[in-house]
C-alpha positions in Angstrom: 89.2 7.3 -29.9 87.0 4.5 -31.1 86.4 3.4 -27.5 85.3 6.9 -26.5 82.8 7.1 -29.5 81.4 3.8 -28.5 80.8 5.0 -24.9 79.1 8.2 -26.1 76.9 6.1 -28.3 75.9 3.8 -25.5 75.1 6.8 -23.3 72.9 8.3 -26.0 71.0 5.0 -26.6 70.2 4.7 -22.8 68.4 8.1 -22.6 64.7 7.4 -21.8 62.2 9.9 -23.4 60.1 10.4 -20.3 58.3 13.4 -21.6 57.1 11.7 -24.8 56.1 8.6 -22.8 54.2 10.8 -20.4 52.4 12.6 -23.1 51.5 9.5 -25.0 50.4 7.7 -21.8 48.2 10.6 -20.8 46.7 10.7 -24.3 45.9 6.9 -24.0 44.4 7.3 -20.6 42.3 10.3 -21.6 41.1 8.5 -24.7 40.0 5.5 -22.6 38.3 7.8 -20.1 36.6 9.6 -22.9 35.4 6.4 -24.4 34.0 5.3 -21.0 32.3 8.7 -20.6 30.8 8.5 -24.1 29.6 5.0 -23.4 28.1 6.0 -20.0 26.4 9.0 -21.6 25.0 6.9 -24.4 23.8 4.2 -22.0 22.2 7.0 -19.8 20.6 8.5 -22.8 19.2 5.2 -23.9 17.9 4.6 -20.3 16.2 8.0 -20.3 14.6 7.3 -23.6 13.4 3.9 -22.4 12.1 5.6 -19.2 10.2 8.2 -21.2 8.6 5.5 -23.3 7.6 3.5 -20.3 6.1 6.6 -18.7 4.1 7.3 -21.9 2.8 3.7 -22.1 1.9 3.8 -18.4 0.1 7.1 -18.7 -2.0 5.8 -21.6 -2.8 2.7 -19.6 -3.9 4.6 -16.5 -5.9 7.1 -18.5 -7.8 4.2 -20.0 -8.2 2.7 -16.6 -9.7 6.1 -15.4 -12.1 6.0 -18.3 -13.0 2.4 -17.3 -13.6 3.6 -13.8 -16.0 6.3 -14.9 -17.9 4.0 -17.3 -18.1 1.2 -14.7 -19.5 3.5 -12.0 -22.4 4.3 -14.3 -22.8 0.7 -15.4 -22.8 -1.0 -12.0 -24.7 1.9 -10.5 -27.5 1.5 -13.1 -27.8 -2.3 -12.6 -27.9 -1.8 -8.8 -30.6 0.8 -9.1 -32.7 -1.5 -11.4 -32.4 -4.3 -8.8 -33.5 -2.1 -6.0 -36.4 -0.7 -8.1 -37.6 -4.3 -8.8 -37.4 -5.0 -5.1 -39.8 -2.1 -4.4 -42.1 -3.2 -7.2 -42.2 -6.7 -5.8 -43.1 -5.4 -2.4 -46.0 -3.5 -4.1 -44.4 -0.1 -3.3 -44.5 0.8 -7.0 -47.9 -0.5 -8.1 -48.2 1.9 -11.1 -45.1 0.4 -12.9 -46.0 -1.1 -16.3 -45.1 -4.5 -17.5 -42.9 -2.9 -20.1 -40.9 -1.0 -17.5 -40.5 -4.2 -15.4 -39.1 -5.9 -18.5 -36.7 -3.0 -19.1 -35.5 -3.3 -15.5 -35.1 -7.1 -15.8 -33.1 -6.6 -19.0 -30.7 -4.4 -17.0 -30.2 -7.3 -14.6 -29.4 -9.6 -17.5 -26.1 -7.7 -17.9 -23.0 -9.2 -16.2 -19.7 -8.2 -14.7 -16.4 -8.3 -16.7 -13.5 -8.8 -14.3 -11.0 -9.0 -17.2 -11.4 -5.3 -17.8 -9.5 -4.6 -14.6 -6.1 -5.8 -15.7 -3.3 -4.3 -17.8 -1.1 -6.4 -20.0 1.3 -3.5 -20.5 1.7 -2.9 -16.8 2.2 -6.6 -16.1 4.8 -6.7 -18.9 6.7 -3.7 -17.6 6.9 -5.2 -14.1 7.7 -8.8 -15.1 10.5 -7.6 -17.5 12.1 -5.5 -14.7 11.6 -2.3 -16.6 10.1 -0.6 -13.6 13.7 -0.2 -12.3 14.3 2.3 -15.1 11.9 4.8 -13.4 14.1 7.3 -11.6 11.3 8.5 -9.3 11.2 6.2 -6.3 7.7 7.3 -5.2 6.4 6.5 -8.7 8.1 3.1 -8.7 6.5 2.2 -5.4 3.1 3.5 -6.6 3.2 1.6 -9.9 4.5 -1.6 -8.3 1.5 -1.7 -6.0 -1.1 -1.6 -8.8 -1.1 -5.3 -9.7 -2.2 -6.3 -6.2 -4.8 -3.5 -6.2 -6.3 -4.6 -9.5 -6.3 -8.2 -8.3 -8.4 -7.2 -5.3 -10.8 -5.4 -7.6 -11.1 -8.5 -9.9 -11.7 -10.7 -6.9 -14.7 -8.6 -5.8 -16.1 -8.5 -9.4 -15.5 -12.2 -9.8 -17.6 -12.8 -6.7 -20.5 -10.9 -8.2 -20.0 -12.7 -11.6 -20.1 -16.1 -9.9 -23.3 -15.2 -8.1 -24.8 -14.0 -11.4 -23.8 -17.2 -13.2 -24.6 -19.8 -10.5 -27.7 -18.3 -8.9 -29.2 -15.3 -10.5 -29.3 -16.4 -14.2 -30.6 -19.9 -13.5 -33.6 -18.3 -11.8 -34.3 -16.2 -14.9 -33.8 -19.2 -17.2 -36.5 -21.0 -15.3 -39.0 -18.3 -14.6 -38.6 -15.5 -17.2 -39.0 -15.1 -21.0 -35.5 -14.4 -22.2 -36.8 -14.1 -25.7 -39.0 -11.2 -24.6 -36.2 -9.5 -22.6 -33.7 -9.9 -25.4 -35.7 -7.7 -27.7 -35.3 -4.7 -25.4 -32.5 -2.5 -26.8 -32.3 0.3 -24.3 -28.6 0.6 -24.4 -25.9 -0.5 -21.9 -27.0 0.2 -18.3 -25.9 3.6 -17.2 -24.2 4.3 -20.6 -26.9 4.5 -23.2 -24.5 5.9 -25.9 -22.6 2.5 -25.8 -25.7 0.5 -26.8 -25.6 -3.2 -27.7 -28.0 -4.7 -30.2 -27.5 -8.3 -31.2 -29.7 -7.8 -34.3 -32.4 -10.4 -33.7 -36.1 -10.2 -33.0 -38.1 -13.1 -31.7 -41.6 -14.0 -32.7 -43.6 -14.4 -29.4 -46.9 -16.2 -29.3 -47.8 -14.3 -26.2 -46.1 -11.7 -24.0 -45.4 -12.9 -20.5 -45.9 -10.7 -17.5 -43.0 -10.8 -15.1 -44.8 -9.0 -12.4 -45.6 -12.2 -10.5 -42.0 -13.5 -10.1 -41.1 -10.1 -8.5 -43.2 -10.9 -5.5 -41.6 -14.3 -4.9 -39.4 -14.3 -1.8 -36.6 -16.3 -3.4 -36.3 -13.8 -6.3 -36.5 -10.9 -3.9 -33.6 -12.4 -2.0 -31.7 -12.8 -5.3 -32.3 -9.2 -6.1 -31.2 -7.9 -2.7 -28.0 -10.1 -2.8 -27.2 -8.9 -6.4 -27.7 -5.2 -5.3 -25.4 -5.9 -2.3 -22.7 -7.4 -4.6 -22.9 -4.5 -6.9 -22.7 -2.1 -4.0 -19.4 -3.8 -2.9 -18.0 -3.2 -6.4 -19.1 0.4 -6.3 -17.9 1.3 -2.8 -15.1 -1.1 -2.0 -13.5 -1.6 -5.4 -14.3 1.5 -7.5 -15.5 4.1 -5.1 -18.9 5.9 -5.3 -17.1 9.2 -5.3 -13.5 10.4 -6.1 -12.5 10.0 -2.5 -13.4 6.4 -1.8 -12.6 2.9 -3.1 -9.4 1.1 -4.2 -9.2 2.5 -7.7 -10.8 5.9 -6.9 -8.3 6.6 -4.1 -5.3 5.7 -6.2 -5.8 6.5 -9.9 -5.7 10.3 -9.6 -2.4 10.5 -7.7 -0.8 7.9 -10.1 -1.8 9.9 -13.2 -0.5 13.1 -11.7 2.9 11.5 -10.8 3.2 10.2 -14.4 2.4 13.5 -15.9 4.8 15.3 -13.6 7.6 13.0 -14.6 6.9 13.4 -18.3 6.8 17.2 -17.9 10.4 17.2 -16.7 
């Protein structure tokens, strides 16, 4: 009898609870999958938040760049127009122009180019950090990725004009013109009179100098024509004289539209 009870007990202890194991195993697997799903959802959510932040930053940058484009068109256009006007005066095609008007035109030519305006620290940071990969729109990624090269080309053209201004144009004015006299003209920034610049100083002149004579000099005429040509390169090649021409003009509108479209999703 004792032997039979022992056998029954051994049989009972060898019964494997498959149902309970299956249920517990399934619960463990489901909990692991749920944890992965939550983690993936959270990572995706964070990526979407980062993407939106990047889009917002880029939109602000390119809207500022668009403002810079419009401002620069007026600025460089006005300096170019003043250079060509002085060429005409020097060739005696504008004999009625006063000495005061000549000084105002020369003061416009005293303004220089600022290539540093055509760069974006935010854009460079996004690209160098690899954050551009977070943009889900492939067309937008390709578009944004091409901007550093484009802006570099614009800066190269403006740098060429700036080098000419520094190395050839201004040395001539230093030698032949009264910069004290020109410095007292506060007619506003060329092409953008609302953004005027006044350095707050007035010089005492013994005698006003007439700059009419230097306009007729062939070397200064050549400098004026070369400066006008350089400014024309900036306006046509780099910026575009109209919304359908130029590096920046051709590209800025489509880029801003892509950014706004992505943010509207």
